[in-house]
N, C-alpha and C positions, 0 to 999 in steps of 0.2 A: 485651426490649429492656434490661430492668433488671440482669438476671443476665450479660448479655455484657459492659456497659460496664467492671467493675471488671476481667474476665480482659483487656480491651484495654489498662487502664491498666498491669497487671501486666507485658505482654510489652512497653509502652512503657519500663518502666523498665528491664526486662531487657538490651532491644536498646541502649539508651544505656549503660547501666552494662557490659555483657560483650561486645558487638559494637563499639561506637564507642569503649568505655573513656573516657568523658566524663560528669564531672558534671554539666555544663550540659546534654550529649546527653539525659542521663536525666530531668532535670527538667524540661527542655521539651517533649521526647518524652512524657512523662507528663502535662503539661498540656494539648498538643495533642490527646492521646488523649481527656482529659476532657471540653475544649472541643468538638470534633468530636463526640463522642456526646450532649452536652446541646443541640448543634444540631439533632441528628440526632432525638432522643427528644422534644424542645420541652417540656420540663416546665412545668406550671402553677405558677411558685413565684416569686414576683415578685422581681426581684434587690434591691429596697428592704429586705429582711429580712434582707440581710446588715448593715445599718445598724442595724437596730432590735433593742431588748430593753426590756421595759417593767419590768426588775428591776435597780436599781442594785446590790443585794445581790450578784446571781449575777455581775454584770460584776467588781465587786470581788473576789470570790471565786477566781473564773476566772483574772484576771491574779495575784494573790497565790501561789494555788496553782501556776499552770504557771509562773510567773516563777522557782519555785524549781528547776525542772527543769535547767537548765546547772548551777547552782552545786551540785545533788545529784551530776551526772555528774563535775564537777571534783573534788571535794572525796573520791569514792568511785572515782576512776579506775584506781588498782590493783586494784581488787577486780573490776573487770570484765572482765580478762585480754586486754587489747587487742594485738594484734600487734607484733611489737616491730620491725616493717618498716611500722607505720602511717604515718609521714610520707611512706615511699617509695609506698605505694599511694594514699595522698591526691594527691600532686603526677603519678603517673602518669595521674590523671583528671582533670587540668587543674588543680587547685588550686595556686597559689602565691602567694608574696608579692603580686602584683599583680591575682591574679584573685578570692582571697577576698574583699575588701571588695563588690565588686558581686555574686557568688553570694549571700554573708550578706544582702546589701541586697534583692535580689530574693526570695530563700527565705523572709524576715521579713517583707516588706512585701505580695507578689502571693501566693505561697502560699496563705495561708491562708484567702484568699477564694475561692479557685478548689476548695480542698479541703472547705473546711465547704459551700459551695452544693454540691459535688457528694456527699459522704459524710454530713452530716447533713441536706442538704436535699433533693435528690432521692432518695438512699437511705435519707434516715431513717425514722423510724417512733416514734410516740407512747408506744410500750411503755415502762415502767418497769424492766422486766427486760432482761437482754442480748438483743441481737439478733444476728443472724448477720452484718450488716454492720459492725458492732464488731468482729468478729473479721477479717472480709475486709480492712477499713481497716486493722489493727494486724498483718496478714499479709505487705503487701508490703514492710513496713519490714525485714523478715528478708533481704531481697535486697541491702540497703544495708550490712547487717551482716554479711553472710557473708564470711567469711576474714578479718574484722576484729577479731572477739571470741570467745571460746571459747563452744561451744553453750551452755551453761548458760545464758549472758548474753544469748543471743539468745532463749532462751524467756522469761526474766525481762523483755527489752524487749517481746515482744510482748503479754505479760501485762501488764504496764504500759500499753502503748497502746490495748490492750481495754480497760482500764477507763479511760482518756481519752475514747475514743471514744464510750462509754457516759454520762462525765461531761458530753461535751460535748453531748450530744443531749441529756440531761435539761435543762440549762441552756438549752438552745434551745425545749424544750416548754415550760419555765415560765416564761421570758423572752418567749415568741412573737416570736422572732427570733432572729438569726444572730449577733448583735454580741458578746454575751458571750463565746461559743465561738471568733468571730475574733479578740479580742483575746487571749485566753488562748493561743490557737494561735500568735500573733503572738510572744508573750513566750517560749513554750516553743520555738519553732523558733531565736527569735534566740540565747537565753541556751546553749542546746544546742550552736549552731553555733559559737559565740564560745568554748567550753569545747573543742572537738574543735580549733580554730582554734589556740587557746592551747597545747594538750598535743600537737598534732603539728607545730608550727612549727620 
């Protein structure tokens, strides 16, 4: 079951973005696929681990490091080779002045809990080295970046997200809980989406 669930998540994102042409559709389909997979698998992972970390050091480190994600994207924007029609692509996915705020709020406040429980909880592993699901986690983001940045930037993004997945897995292991990863993930999602909103408006 474990190897099937990421495939379902990939399919859900693909359907939402490429069939429904909807950012909300991709995100909600992704979350639905994860939640249904977890309900079926019934992993023995307490929900309260999402709110637990025994290490304040890793909570702070995660928030500081991940909080720079959007700033880095904003200031290095010209180097990523974003498509000239990015604003039109974004709007075609249903994101415009009135829908961006709700999308950013949901993505930053809800998505990290679902993803961390799934990727670092259910599909997690205590190994200190890179793990297959670090790469699988990073890989589905290529679907989001496709046709929006040049291929080299997609590869860079996958590598950066593989590191992020590995990092969040390590601090979850060290802190015996997922809270540090959740908070870092929240700041990463929020700052990155704010940068995209600002640059594609």
